[in-house]
Steps between C-alpha positions, in 0.01 A plus 500: 500500500800320353862616502496643147195716589680632807805589294277676244336708774840600634606606152180698446563682829856561387385669179371808679782498758773512237314769305479710816869457563608606150463863604736451796738268314528622139787259428275205586281456192416131529189384321262289708435257214875439476515430872202265476659312210826486690337343806289251306803382302724490810723763336665737747624770257245768587484411868877519542505842333221627725668380817824675407307825442274452801724512806332531839449838659644596838213333689554179308873505565433553871260202506757278328762614752266408787465147365876487456558620856278225642689239298836651601426462872437129457804461272719663766368235738601233249853642477553467874513116518744503205748707701415340836734204455794740463451628855354182654772251405802686642318529833399134506848386392660668800600250769330709767186552294151432637453219248827368365511343153771371266578618145299224331187579701554869429510437124168318524342781703615750235390296200176334619329835445572468126388138501155599629460802270440298177201332666349838573578620149326198344196549722488874427417449130162326535437682829520849351275388214249370759498770772667785314835675505423710807343206682809287443725771643282532809500125549881492472530741794364232737777234469759779478394639839465148647854406396645801681303424817625139506863612457465776760405245767719213372630264770638229272674497163205344321296811586729697270439249221123531543513880513728520196276260306190710575671826409643345183156371403360851555769660283409254224132590533586869471749497212268456200188691616706805602649531150175421322274740692737791440555405135124484438415825679784731392521719190760380245719803571499438876496122498877449505550738791214364710567131440875553535438674830411166658872423503566828682241398761654154514844658554359729769380192687848345479659823626247522781580151625876563470467821702295325766750212512786739568338621825254229607502128568347268240172442694425873530573542129239232426238687705557814294470286188125462557433873448513522115275197451234645730520847343503351150181304566324811634604734217399251231147514640488864389571450126307344212549159347661473154250605227635231266415229755158652573416497128589132480266434793222671303492783756502773237353776716754437777777504239380831355479645851859390570616639165321829563696535827829394342459741205397799708137514380586497126181331373609479135817313588308272737254401224780434254704290743197310627399422141834351404532308828154350458559415134822315580340323797212387276744368242679295767165379635396376158835328461457318832136401439602295198677250730252395770642159602772456763739349247436780254542759776841353577584513131377859494739593782780321316421683175482832687848457646651396166329776306771728351355795689563318831795266452731769360471742793503202737838386369641855491404576861624166635837520324550859618406401857734201518794696359449793737470262798826329404663842477457524880204736533347331804807333650610846616164544675481160672862491612583872527665482844680169439618624160680793658658260748629278217648801323688590816297766683523468879188403690441850636447641151308208348155637579596855402624387158194279449274795591698720259442247222128509580501881487672488162245249376212719614646818348558341161168318493338844542729637228389214275137608541576846362736370233219276375306819414778616266696190396399181325493165679769361268739789564461464876557125486812539284649766728422289805660190353816678389535672839431180695741289297779759502484569875483127581804440277696779673402360841616150405830630361571711808425210734733274302787749500484626857748357751316593817207713609599849612268788585569640151399169341174499694394833356601402146310170525205669666485767229510237224223309674289815527543564127409138431177532704411834337547366146319177580203677659438754227406238241540135596307536826239746371400358162371142563186623676432751222539223242227293666263797500579602141608202288239242601158521330200553725357152446817335633625736770379283785614162368825611337584749776473228763728273299758778452525581869506131592798435275660822621484400865601139438813636335541744788473210747782316326719811486452591867518142629832420334664840529688407822634178343602682182679764706700232682584322171606786271527799734361850456709576186345200326152602612532848350647358179186289464285808568686695229462225238125470545455878502672529162294208368186693595631803310528292183155347552344843560658652189374231264167393650340737753237726334454867590167568673533860615188711424329207328155380600455147630303422184788610275744283695265203479467544123879521458545150639234364266723591207744248358818653642772393740779759503412854600793650308337393172183698570637855486300607197177358641524675837407848374201655672185518287313830467135533606220481244381847401 
């Protein structure tokens, strides 16, 4: 039986299922022949309307939350090595430390993590297409746990480099599959909250390592760091693989079984979603089969990347990422303790302030999840950029004008820094992962997602590696002036270019980028929701 016959059978099964559901859903009067025509012509109009009307029941929502919880545990484990340098370096820089290092070595220990992450991100693309989204996440837990074990029993400085490289590689392996699996499994209405929640989990991992660092030595902190990777591996064994990936592996029955669990037993919705997933997978399969030779395969990859539906979101996500990195999003995480020392906080309060920043980041990353249910992505990004730029500008001005550092100054500076972290977290930190899960088309999520996170972490490596030198050259006022400038640049970019994706299906978003448009502000009249066929 060929692919077209399979699709026809699915559509025939769907005929009776939709008719049965008309009694329960009187507003959903979609004709099966219209759906069939829509699928065969790769037109998502009817499918998008159905998905908006067909939201999962309580069992389906619970299943999606279980998948999200498993991913969150592993993402918390990935956040821990990000924050680890903030508590490791001050202890190693002490003259009476177990392993004494200088500032230059410390900057390498902090940044080598980000140098290894792009390698993992590049590998994650083809890997998650080969062994699946869930399989890639489980595989990533192994080097993550190994890195912590090596650092926990480190006797020489190069052990830290090896451990940081392994953990960085694992974070790169995790970044793309975690966003993609949640984006492919979640309902459109819940997708922003669930995918955005990965940043909350990430922030919880950073807070956890900060809290441990305030009371424990660095080697004991590393031992505790193994816990999330082990738990994450075990919990991922209990959930299904992504239905979209299963369809592309021609495992239709397994995909329908996974969809049935994710949609709470709603058979009509499962048939509809399976039909459209299989139709799109068949279209991509036909496209690939036309180019059998190695040279033509390479050209096919090249043409895929430079297709308007791929290159546009690729550019948008990368520009947004670079601008938010240069606005200081991750510098505060990597150098939280040292940053407070540069501002003028005494050593006794460094860890407390760093932990307070982590608490603020966690609180507002959770707030962002709920705001994503009510607010558009563009609105959140604009508010985040304005808040980040304004607070950084105030911080820079206060640092320039102050004569000395009194106890009053510490609280003013600390408050401004807390506002900066809150504003930065609510949009700049939360949105990049959502963009990967929403803006990229299914056929390019692995390849393009790996490239995005590679560029992201290469930029992050440069920012974290040269932050100490920049601080010595221009001082903290100059650093926060730079942060403010790039935050405001991201506001301008968001206003003109970033599309709104709230409550839109992945197919609608993919079709938007196929249109001949560049500036989102010119598309106001075309963004009205279409009504279902009656």
